[in-house]
MITORDO-117771 format. One line per field, with one value per residue: residue in one letter; x, y negated, z of N, C-alpha, C in turn. Coordinates in Angstrom, 2 decimals, padded with zeros to 5 digits. Layout:
<sites>
res = [A|...]
n_xx = [X|...]
n_yy = [Y|...]
n_zz = [Z|...]
ca_xx = [X|...]
ca_yy = [Y|...]
ca_zz = [Z|...]
c_xx = [X|...]
c_yy = [Y|...]
c_zz = [Z|...]
</sites>
This chain:
<sites>
res = [M|L|Y|Q|S|D|A|M|E|E|Q|A|V|M|Q|T|A|A|R|M|C|A|A|A|R|T|A|P|K|A|N|G|K|D|T|I|H|T|I|V|L|T|G|E|E|K|E|E|L|A|Q|R|M|E|S|V|G|R|E|K|M|G|D|Q|M|A|A|W|H|G|R|D|A|G|S|V|R|A|A|Q|A|V|V|L|I|G|A|D|K|K|Q|R|G|V|P|H|C|G|F|C|G|F|T|D|C|G|G|C|R|E|S|G|G|N|C|A|F|A|Y|A|D|L|G|I|A|V|S|S|A|A|S|A|A|A|L|D|K|V|D|S|R|I|M|Y|S|A|G|Q|A|A|E|R|M|D|F|A|P|D|V|V|W|L|G|I|P|I|S|V|S|G|K|N|V|F|Y|D|R|K|R|A|H|E]
n_xx = [005.84|006.94|007.36|007.89|009.61|008.50|005.76|004.92|005.37|003.61|001.21|001.39|001.23|-001.42|-002.85|-002.16|-003.31|-006.01|-006.23|-005.71|-007.96|-009.89|-009.04|-009.49|-012.26|-013.10|-012.27|-012.81|-015.66|-017.23|-020.13|-020.96|-021.52|-020.98|-019.17|-017.19|-015.23|-013.52|-011.05|-009.04|-006.38|-004.69|-002.44|-003.74|-005.64|-004.28|-002.21|-003.79|-004.61|-002.09|-001.52|-003.63|-002.95|-000.68|-001.83|-003.60|-001.78|-000.42|-002.57|-003.41|-001.32|000.74|004.22|005.57|003.67|003.15|005.59|005.63|003.30|004.00|006.27|005.03|003.32|005.19|005.96|003.58|003.48|005.70|004.87|003.15|000.42|-002.37|-004.10|-007.09|-008.78|-011.74|-014.07|-017.46|-018.58|-020.86|-023.05|-022.98|-024.89|-024.51|-025.64|-025.78|-023.16|-021.23|-018.58|-017.68|-017.68|-020.04|-023.34|-024.92|-025.69|-027.52|-026.94|-024.35|-024.80|-026.48|-024.69|-022.93|-020.83|-018.47|-018.73|-016.90|-016.26|-015.94|-013.32|-011.99|-012.85|-011.77|-009.02|-008.56|-009.28|-007.42|-005.05|-005.33|-005.28|-002.69|-001.23|-001.84|-000.48|002.12|002.40|002.44|004.87|005.06|005.91|004.68|002.97|001.18|-000.83|-001.92|-002.05|-002.71|-005.26|-006.54|-006.51|-008.05|-010.56|-011.37|-011.80|-014.24|-015.12|-016.86|-019.49|-019.19|-017.20|-014.32|-010.96|-008.00|-004.88|-002.99|-000.21|001.30|004.08|006.31|009.58|013.15|014.23|012.82|010.50|009.37|011.02|013.56|012.63|013.22|015.65|015.07|013.12|014.09]
n_yy = [-034.30|-032.40|-032.77|-030.98|-031.36|-029.93|-029.53|-032.17|-033.13|-031.53|-032.48|-035.11|-034.71|-033.75|-035.95|-037.81|-036.55|-036.84|-039.64|-039.98|-038.77|-040.57|-042.88|-042.13|-041.89|-044.54|-045.89|-047.96|-047.36|-046.39|-048.04|-048.17|-045.70|-043.07|-040.37|-038.77|-036.07|-034.51|-032.29|-030.50|-028.30|-025.73|-023.15|-019.91|-020.62|-022.56|-021.01|-019.33|-021.20|-021.75|-019.23|-019.07|-021.20|-020.17|-018.01|-019.37|-020.79|-018.69|-017.66|-019.83|-020.71|-018.89|-018.11|-020.70|-022.48|-021.01|-021.22|-023.97|-024.24|-022.36|-023.54|-025.77|-024.41|-023.38|-025.74|-026.36|-024.28|-024.95|-027.26|-028.68|-029.08|-029.45|-031.94|-032.05|-033.80|-034.68|-035.52|-035.89|-034.61|-035.44|-037.74|-041.29|-043.17|-045.74|-048.54|-048.92|-048.02|-045.91|-045.20|-042.62|-041.69|-041.01|-042.25|-042.86|-041.93|-039.82|-038.70|-037.81|-035.92|-034.08|-033.11|-031.76|-033.11|-034.88|-037.47|-040.37|-042.04|-040.38|-039.52|-041.94|-042.82|-040.72|-041.07|-043.58|-042.98|-040.95|-042.36|-044.23|-042.47|-041.35|-043.62|-044.04|-041.86|-042.59|-044.93|-043.81|-042.63|-040.01|-037.32|-036.76|-035.48|-035.90|-033.52|-032.13|-029.46|-028.19|-029.19|-028.03|-025.34|-025.56|-026.14|-023.64|-022.36|-022.72|-024.72|-026.86|-027.27|-028.43|-030.44|-032.39|-031.95|-033.10|-032.37|-033.05|-032.16|-032.41|-033.28|-033.14|-033.25|-032.67|-033.05|-034.17|-032.04|-032.14|-033.44|-032.47|-030.12|-027.94|-026.78|-026.53|-024.55|-022.19]
n_zz = [-026.47|-029.23|-032.65|-035.48|-038.65|-040.86|-040.16|-039.93|-042.51|-043.97|-042.93|-043.83|-046.61|-046.87|-045.89|-047.83|-050.06|-049.39|-049.51|-052.20|-053.34|-052.41|-053.75|-056.40|-056.34|-055.85|-058.07|-061.00|-063.13|-066.21|-067.24|-064.65|-063.51|-061.36|-061.97|-061.10|-059.86|-057.17|-055.93|-053.64|-053.65|-051.92|-050.77|-051.40|-053.36|-054.79|-055.86|-057.45|-059.36|-060.55|-061.69|-063.48|-065.13|-066.42|-067.85|-069.54|-071.08|-072.46|-073.90|-075.46|-077.34|-077.55|-077.14|-077.08|-075.90|-073.63|-072.32|-071.68|-070.09|-068.17|-067.00|-065.85|-064.11|-062.36|-061.11|-059.81|-058.00|-056.45|-055.24|-052.37|-052.41|-054.67|-056.29|-057.85|-060.32|-061.82|-064.49|-065.41|-068.52|-069.71|-071.46|-070.96|-071.44|-072.45|-074.04|-077.61|-078.19|-079.42|-079.15|-078.96|-081.50|-082.61|-083.50|-081.28|-077.84|-078.04|-080.55|-080.04|-078.04|-079.42|-081.29|-079.75|-078.66|-076.51|-074.12|-074.69|-072.63|-070.48|-070.59|-070.41|-067.86|-066.35|-066.80|-065.58|-062.93|-062.28|-062.58|-060.53|-058.35|-058.59|-058.13|-055.44|-054.31|-054.96|-053.45|-050.94|-051.02|-051.89|-053.92|-057.21|-060.13|-063.06|-064.62|-067.54|-068.20|-065.78|-065.49|-067.69|-066.91|-064.58|-065.65|-066.46|-064.13|-063.08|-061.24|-061.50|-063.82|-067.21|-066.92|-067.38|-066.51|-064.79|-063.26|-060.31|-058.89|-055.66|-053.60|-050.82|-050.33|-050.13|-052.65|-055.62|-056.89|-059.37|-061.10|-062.39|-063.87|-065.53|-064.64|-061.93|-061.55|-062.56]
ca_xx = [005.53|007.91|006.76|008.90|009.45|007.58|004.38|004.63|005.31|002.35|000.17|001.52|000.71|-002.88|-003.34|-002.02|-004.34|-007.28|-006.19|-005.81|-009.38|-010.60|-008.66|-010.21|-013.68|-013.37|-011.80|-013.91|-016.25|-018.05|-021.57|-021.22|-021.99|-019.93|-019.19|-015.88|-015.15|-012.17|-010.82|-007.65|-006.04|-003.46|-002.41|-004.17|-006.33|-003.23|-001.58|-004.73|-004.49|-000.81|-001.68|-004.54|-002.17|000.16|-002.66|-004.10|-000.66|-000.22|-003.75|-003.55|-000.40|001.85|005.44|005.88|002.72|003.34|006.75|005.23|002.38|004.76|007.07|004.11|002.86|006.28|005.87|002.41|003.88|006.67|004.16|002.38|-001.01|-002.74|-005.34|-007.78|-009.73|-012.52|-015.16|-018.53|-018.51|-022.16|-023.13|-023.20|-026.05|-024.12|-026.38|-025.09|-021.75|-020.58|-017.16|-017.41|-017.68|-021.43|-024.05|-025.42|-025.57|-028.33|-026.16|-023.23|-025.37|-026.95|-023.53|-022.08|-019.66|-018.27|-018.70|-015.54|-016.04|-015.48|-011.85|-011.56|-013.06|-010.80|-007.70|-008.49|-009.31|-006.14|-004.03|-005.51|-004.83|-001.23|-000.74|-001.94|000.62|003.36|002.45|002.79|006.19|004.89|006.17|003.52|003.06|-000.12|-000.70|-003.00|-002.11|-003.47|-006.65|-007.06|-006.75|-009.16|-011.81|-011.72|-012.01|-015.66|-015.37|-018.06|-019.73|-019.14|-016.30|-012.95|-010.10|-006.55|-004.36|-001.82|000.47|002.02|005.14|007.27|010.76|014.41|014.43|011.56|010.36|008.85|011.98|014.39|011.86|013.82|016.61|014.52|012.26|014.70]
ca_yy = [-033.33|-032.36|-032.48|-030.58|-032.00|-029.19|-029.82|-033.58|-033.27|-030.94|-033.43|-036.26|-034.29|-033.69|-037.33|-038.41|-035.96|-037.50|-041.01|-039.86|-038.53|-041.83|-043.80|-041.69|-042.20|-045.98|-046.46|-048.44|-046.36|-046.90|-048.23|-048.11|-044.37|-042.28|-038.98|-038.23|-034.93|-034.28|-031.04|-030.31|-026.89|-025.29|-021.73|-018.93|-021.29|-023.20|-019.91|-018.93|-022.21|-021.52|-018.04|-019.41|-022.04|-019.28|-017.24|-020.30|-021.05|-017.52|-017.53|-020.98|-020.81|-017.96|-018.35|-022.11|-023.02|-020.27|-021.79|-025.26|-023.99|-021.65|-024.54|-026.53|-023.51|-023.36|-026.98|-026.23|-023.39|-025.65|-028.34|-028.26|-029.19|-029.98|-032.71|-031.97|-034.89|-034.42|-036.43|-035.25|-034.83|-035.90|-039.10|-042.31|-043.99|-047.12|-048.92|-049.34|-047.78|-045.25|-045.01|-041.19|-041.37|-040.81|-043.53|-043.12|-040.78|-038.72|-038.06|-037.13|-034.76|-033.12|-032.54|-031.06|-033.94|-035.37|-038.92|-040.92|-042.68|-039.36|-039.54|-043.24|-042.77|-039.79|-041.71|-044.62|-042.33|-040.26|-043.41|-044.75|-041.43|-041.27|-044.83|-043.80|-040.97|-043.37|-045.83|-042.99|-042.06|-038.57|-037.00|-036.25|-035.44|-035.65|-032.37|-031.69|-027.99|-027.84|-029.51|-026.99|-024.15|-025.85|-026.04|-022.22|-021.82|-022.90|-025.58|-027.62|-027.14|-029.61|-031.44|-032.39|-032.07|-033.24|-031.97|-033.77|-031.52|-033.37|-032.61|-033.85|-032.40|-033.41|-033.34|-034.19|-030.77|-032.40|-034.24|-031.64|-028.89|-026.81|-026.15|-026.33|-023.38|-021.02]
ca_zz = [-027.51|-030.32|-033.95|-036.46|-039.95|-041.74|-039.78|-040.22|-043.96|-044.40|-042.56|-044.75|-047.91|-046.82|-045.77|-049.16|-050.91|-049.04|-050.05|-053.66|-053.63|-052.19|-054.83|-057.60|-056.15|-055.90|-059.34|-061.85|-064.01|-067.31|-067.02|-063.22|-063.12|-060.72|-062.46|-060.71|-058.93|-056.64|-055.20|-053.22|-053.55|-051.26|-050.51|-052.39|-054.46|-055.59|-056.59|-058.50|-060.41|-061.25|-062.51|-064.58|-066.05|-067.22|-068.79|-070.55|-071.98|-073.35|-074.75|-076.37|-078.47|-077.49|-076.38|-076.85|-074.93|-072.39|-071.64|-071.13|-068.98|-067.15|-066.30|-065.00|-063.05|-061.37|-060.34|-058.93|-056.90|-055.60|-054.55|-051.20|-052.71|-055.99|-056.32|-059.14|-060.53|-063.02|-064.85|-066.18|-069.96|-070.21|-071.97|-069.94|-071.78|-072.73|-075.25|-078.84|-077.95|-080.54|-078.87|-079.12|-082.91|-083.03|-083.45|-079.93|-076.93|-078.56|-081.61|-079.39|-077.34|-080.43|-081.97|-078.79|-078.36|-075.15|-074.00|-074.65|-071.34|-069.53|-070.64|-069.88|-066.41|-065.78|-066.84|-064.56|-061.62|-062.09|-062.38|-059.17|-057.43|-058.68|-057.47|-054.00|-053.96|-055.05|-052.29|-049.77|-051.28|-052.09|-055.32|-057.93|-061.58|-063.66|-065.51|-068.41|-068.13|-064.57|-065.78|-068.59|-066.09|-063.66|-066.40|-066.56|-062.79|-062.75|-060.08|-061.85|-065.26|-068.08|-066.34|-067.87|-065.33|-064.77|-061.96|-059.81|-057.76|-054.81|-052.84|-049.97|-050.22|-050.24|-054.06|-056.35|-057.60|-060.71|-061.86|-063.26|-063.76|-066.24|-063.75|-060.59|-061.45|-063.20]
c_xx = [006.53|007.18|007.87|008.57|008.47|006.12|004.01|004.52|004.04|001.18|000.20|000.95|-000.81|-003.50|-003.26|-003.07|-005.70|-007.33|-006.30|-007.26|-010.20|-010.29|-009.38|-011.68|-013.97|-012.88|-012.99|-014.38|-017.16|-019.52|-021.95|-021.71|-020.83|-020.08|-017.90|-016.05|-013.71|-012.15|-009.35|-007.44|-004.72|-003.51|-002.84|-004.85|-005.33|-002.49|-002.48|-004.69|-003.22|-000.91|-002.57|-003.81|-001.32|-000.67|-003.23|-002.99|-000.41|-001.36|-003.79|-002.63|000.81|003.03|005.72|004.96|002.88|004.53|006.39|004.32|003.09|005.63|006.19|003.58|003.92|006.26|004.69|002.77|004.83|006.03|003.41|000.87|-001.18|-004.07|-005.90|-008.79|-010.43|-013.58|-016.18|-018.38|-019.78|-022.13|-023.52|-024.40|-025.71|-024.78|-025.45|-023.59|-021.04|-019.11|-016.74|-017.32|-019.06|-022.17|-024.54|-025.27|-026.37|-027.57|-024.98|-023.71|-025.78|-025.79|-022.60|-020.82|-019.59|-018.22|-017.26|-015.24|-015.64|-013.95|-011.29|-011.70|-012.04|-009.41|-007.54|-008.45|-007.99|-005.02|-004.12|-005.00|-003.30|-000.59|-000.78|-000.80|001.94|003.50|002.83|004.19|006.15|005.06|004.92|003.81|001.67|000.04|-002.00|-003.16|-002.87|-004.95|-007.29|-007.40|-007.94|-010.51|-012.29|-011.97|-013.41|-015.90|-016.65|-018.26|-019.63|-018.35|-014.93|-012.04|-008.67|-006.10|-003.14|-001.24|001.24|002.97|005.92|008.43|012.01|014.76|013.09|011.46|009.83|009.87|012.76|013.80|012.49|014.78|015.99|013.75|012.83|015.13]
c_yy = [-033.50|-031.98|-032.18|-031.18|-031.26|-029.52|-031.25|-033.81|-032.66|-031.87|-034.63|-035.92|-034.29|-035.08|-038.04|-037.86|-036.60|-038.91|-040.99|-039.62|-039.81|-042.83|-043.43|-042.07|-043.68|-046.64|-046.92|-047.34|-047.02|-046.96|-048.07|-046.76|-043.54|-040.82|-038.25|-037.09|-034.84|-032.99|-031.01|-028.81|-026.71|-023.76|-020.87|-019.59|-022.00|-022.15|-019.41|-019.91|-021.98|-020.30|-018.31|-020.30|-021.17|-018.50|-018.14|-020.60|-019.92|-017.42|-018.62|-020.89|-019.89|-018.48|-019.82|-022.72|-022.31|-020.83|-023.12|-025.05|-023.26|-022.58|-025.34|-025.69|-023.39|-024.61|-026.95|-025.35|-024.08|-026.78|-027.80|-028.28|-029.66|-030.71|-032.60|-033.11|-034.63|-035.49|-035.65|-035.60|-035.45|-037.38|-040.07|-043.21|-045.46|-047.52|-049.35|-049.10|-047.18|-044.97|-043.55|-040.78|-041.07|-042.13|-043.89|-041.86|-039.57|-037.97|-037.28|-035.83|-033.68|-032.43|-031.78|-031.82|-034.31|-036.88|-039.41|-041.56|-041.67|-039.41|-040.86|-043.26|-041.87|-040.41|-042.77|-044.00|-041.64|-041.27|-044.00|-043.76|-041.33|-042.49|-044.67|-042.90|-041.75|-044.32|-045.09|-042.38|-040.54|-038.30|-036.40|-036.21|-035.12|-034.54|-032.04|-030.18|-027.52|-028.12|-028.48|-025.73|-024.36|-025.74|-024.60|-021.59|-022.11|-023.69|-026.38|-027.50|-028.49|-030.76|-031.29|-032.73|-032.45|-032.86|-032.78|-032.99|-032.58|-032.61|-033.60|-032.89|-033.27|-033.79|-033.24|-032.91|-030.96|-033.08|-033.39|-030.24|-027.71|-026.07|-025.76|-025.02|-022.14|-020.00]
c_zz = [-028.64|-031.61|-034.94|-037.83|-040.85|-041.44|-040.14|-041.73|-044.52|-044.09|-043.51|-046.13|-047.91|-046.66|-047.12|-050.10|-050.65|-049.60|-051.58|-054.07|-053.45|-053.31|-056.12|-057.51|-056.34|-057.18|-060.17|-062.82|-065.04|-066.92|-065.55|-062.72|-062.58|-061.14|-062.08|-059.70|-058.43|-055.82|-054.81|-053.02|-052.81|-051.21|-051.68|-053.59|-055.37|-056.43|-057.71|-059.67|-061.21|-062.16|-063.71|-065.60|-066.97|-068.25|-069.88|-071.56|-072.95|-074.36|-075.83|-077.58|-078.36|-076.70|-076.08|-075.79|-073.59|-071.61|-070.98|-069.91|-067.84|-066.34|-065.36|-063.85|-061.96|-060.51|-059.38|-057.73|-055.93|-054.79|-053.33|-051.45|-054.15|-055.82|-057.73|-059.20|-061.86|-063.25|-065.68|-067.65|-070.51|-070.59|-070.86|-070.23|-071.97|-074.05|-076.39|-078.76|-079.17|-080.34|-079.08|-080.59|-083.47|-082.87|-082.06|-079.09|-077.43|-079.65|-081.05|-078.74|-078.34|-081.13|-081.04|-078.44|-076.88|-075.15|-073.88|-073.30|-070.25|-069.45|-070.12|-068.35|-065.73|-065.74|-065.77|-063.16|-061.31|-061.86|-060.98|-058.14|-057.43|-058.01|-055.96|-053.53|-053.96|-053.85|-051.01|-049.90|-051.35|-053.58|-055.96|-059.42|-062.12|-064.69|-066.23|-068.29|-066.89|-064.78|-066.69|-067.80|-065.16|-064.37|-066.47|-065.19|-062.27|-061.47|-060.29|-063.36|-065.97|-067.47|-067.00|-066.69|-065.70|-063.37|-061.59|-058.63|-056.98|-053.90|-052.01|-049.79|-050.39|-051.66|-054.76|-057.20|-059.03|-061.62|-062.85|-063.27|-064.47|-065.31|-062.42|-060.46|-062.13|-062.18]
</sites>
């Protein structure tokens, strides 16, 4: 049997995406509560994310933000897949914490705040996932802009997201993005 490089690279990307999701799931979490969500996008769903990234950029701050989000959307389009990793914004119930700036979880909830541990958990999970991609020698880039767009795509309510597009190609599509996507 003959396996062409395109098919093998696509398989490698999806295997890496699965390992990234596993790495995010097994990453340490505050108060031992698993609030992590993972999603892998390819094809039409990945294109929808890229389009949403562009619209969020235009909406947020006009031309400057649109250029940043547009550049990132180009990277998403150039990637074979995007791994989205999210963490529930809800309070973790850590006693006597106040890390969020409120006296306790009740105060945070009443004020409409988000648990600070959501961001800590997300950072650890995303770092673990990016490490898995690096171990597989698959190019990746952590993107806040992809996470912002994912929040508006209603994958899960009250979740903060970050996105990690991944790619196998002869040149890292995330390295020289200004020239690569012009």
